[in-house]
C-alpha positions in Angstrom: -83.5 69.4 -77.2 -85.4 71.4 -74.7 -83.6 71.5 -71.4 -85.2 69.5 -68.6 -84.9 71.4 -65.3 -83.0 69.8 -62.4 -84.7 68.9 -59.2 -83.6 70.5 -55.9 -81.8 67.2 -55.1 -80.0 67.2 -58.5 -79.0 70.8 -58.1 -77.4 70.0 -54.8 -75.3 67.2 -56.5 -74.5 69.5 -59.5 -73.0 72.1 -57.2 -70.6 69.6 -55.7 -69.5 68.3 -59.1 -69.5 71.5 -61.1 -66.8 73.1 -59.1 -64.3 70.6 -60.3 -65.5 69.4 -63.8 -67.1 70.6 -67.0 -70.6 69.2 -66.6 -73.5 69.2 -69.0 -76.9 68.5 -67.6 -79.8 66.5 -69.1 -77.8 66.5 -72.4 -79.4 63.8 -74.4 -82.6 61.6 -74.6 -81.7 58.0 -75.1 -84.5 55.8 -76.6 -85.0 52.6 -74.8 -86.7 49.5 -76.0 -90.4 49.2 -74.9 -90.3 52.5 -73.0 -92.6 55.4 -73.9 -90.3 58.1 -72.5 -86.5 58.1 -73.1 -83.7 57.8 -70.6 -82.2 61.3 -69.8 -79.2 61.2 -67.6 -78.7 64.0 -65.1 -75.0 64.8 -65.7 -72.3 64.2 -68.3 -68.8 64.8 -67.1 -67.1 66.2 -70.2 -63.4 66.1 -71.1 -62.4 62.6 -70.2 -63.2 59.0 -70.2 -62.9 56.1 -67.7 -62.3 52.6 -68.9 -62.7 54.0 -72.4 -66.2 55.2 -71.7 -67.7 58.6 -71.2 -68.9 59.3 -67.6 -72.6 59.9 -66.7 -73.7 60.7 -63.2 -77.3 60.0 -61.9 -78.6 61.6 -58.7 -81.5 59.7 -57.2 -83.1 60.7 -54.0 -85.3 57.8 -53.8 -85.4 54.3 -55.4 -88.3 54.0 -57.9 -89.2 51.1 -60.1 -89.1 53.4 -63.1 -85.5 54.5 -62.4 -84.4 51.0 -61.8 -86.0 49.8 -65.0 -84.7 52.6 -67.2 -81.2 52.4 -65.7 -81.1 48.6 -66.3 -82.3 49.0 -69.8 -79.8 51.7 -70.5 -76.9 49.6 -69.1 -77.9 46.5 -71.2 -78.4 48.5 -74.4 -75.9 49.6 -76.9 -75.4 52.8 -75.0 -74.3 51.0 -71.9 -71.0 50.0 -73.7 -70.2 53.7 -74.4 -70.9 55.2 -71.0 -69.7 54.6 -67.4 -72.7 55.1 -65.1 -72.2 56.5 -61.6 -75.2 56.8 -59.2 -75.4 59.1 -56.2 -78.1 58.3 -53.7 -79.2 59.1 -50.2 -77.4 57.2 -47.4 -80.7 55.4 -46.5 -81.2 54.3 -50.1 -77.8 52.7 -50.7 -78.7 49.2 -49.6 -81.8 49.2 -51.8 -79.8 50.3 -54.9 -77.2 47.7 -54.2 -79.8 45.0 -53.8 -81.3 45.8 -57.2 -78.0 46.1 -58.8 -77.0 42.6 -57.6 -80.4 41.0 -58.2 -81.0 38.4 -60.9 -81.5 41.1 -63.6 -78.4 42.9 -62.4 -76.5 45.8 -63.9 -78.1 49.1 -62.9 -74.9 51.1 -62.5 -71.0 50.8 -62.6 -70.5 52.6 -59.2 -72.8 53.9 -56.5 -71.9 56.6 -54.0 -73.9 58.4 -51.3 -74.5 62.1 -51.1 -72.3 62.2 -48.0 -69.4 60.7 -49.9 -69.6 62.9 -53.0 -66.3 64.7 -52.0 -64.5 61.3 -52.1 -66.1 60.6 -55.5 -64.8 64.0 -56.8 -61.3 63.1 -55.5 -61.5 59.7 -57.3 -62.7 61.4 -60.5 -59.9 64.0 -60.4 -57.3 61.1 -60.0 -59.0 59.2 -63.0 -58.9 62.5 -65.0 -55.2 63.0 -64.2 -54.4 59.4 -65.4 -56.5 59.9 -68.6 -54.8 63.2 -69.4 -51.3 61.5 -68.9 -52.4 58.7 -71.2 -53.6 61.1 -73.9 -50.8 63.5 -73.7 -48.3 60.5 -74.1 -49.9 59.9 -77.6 -48.9 61.9 -80.8 -51.0 64.9 -81.2 -50.5 65.6 -84.9 -50.9 63.5 -88.0 -50.6 64.1 -91.8 -51.8 61.7 -94.5 -49.0 61.5 -97.0 -49.9 63.3 -100.2 -48.8 62.4 -103.7 -46.3 62.3 -105.4 -44.3 60.7 -102.5 -47.3 59.3 -100.6 -50.4 57.4 -101.4 -52.8 59.5 -99.2 -54.6 62.8 -99.5 -52.6 65.3 -97.5 -55.3 65.6 -94.8 -53.9 67.1 -91.5 -55.1 66.6 -87.8 -54.0 68.4 -84.7 -55.0 67.4 -81.1 -56.0 64.1 -79.7 -59.7 64.2 -80.6 -59.1 65.2 -84.2 -56.3 62.7 -84.7 -58.5 59.9 -83.2 -61.5 61.0 -85.4 -59.6 61.4 -88.6 -56.7 58.9 -88.4 -57.1 56.7 -85.3 -54.3 55.2 -83.2 -52.6 51.8 -83.4 -51.4 51.3 -79.9 -49.4 54.4 -79.1 -48.8 55.3 -82.9 -50.9 57.3 -85.2 -52.2 55.4 -88.2 -50.0 56.5 -91.2 -53.1 57.1 -93.5 -56.3 58.8 -92.7 -59.4 56.5 -92.1 -60.8 57.5 -95.6 -57.6 56.6 -97.4 -57.2 53.4 -95.5 -60.8 52.4 -96.5 -60.1 53.3 -100.1 -56.8 51.2 -100.0 -58.6 48.3 -98.5 -61.4 48.4 -101.1 -58.8 48.5 -103.9 -57.2 45.2 -102.6 -60.5 43.4 -102.5 
């Protein structure tokens, strides 16, 4: 994807966030129903999730009907379930954004902050990241699918949370005993 440049307003917000987090800008184009152009979020905070969703940050200097429409469509689409959307707006625009968020069509963002409170947002995100890291670090970080002759798996190994989650999955705080592929094969044999 060709990188879309940040506006001066977005660069100002980026500087406040980038000093504390790994940030990717304008990272993806999300197609939206009945829209000619896709929704492209300003920032993706990499490396942790909040409420089991990845965090996107939008910086809007002024309320526009297009921003409201696209944000609402994004939140009510399949993507809205995977991402936690935080808006950062000018102080004078906060009331307008809240009115649109609480209107009959609802749901433009998960949280809204003003540019003057970004430092508090950063503090809150740091706390959320620490809790996320504690939760992740409490989980097993390695897994092995038991290979024959003693096991009924394939011998696949995973190291680290992301790889264990992707290849095996967790059941509560325990790693699944078989990798996802072997579990699917076992389930299809039982059918």
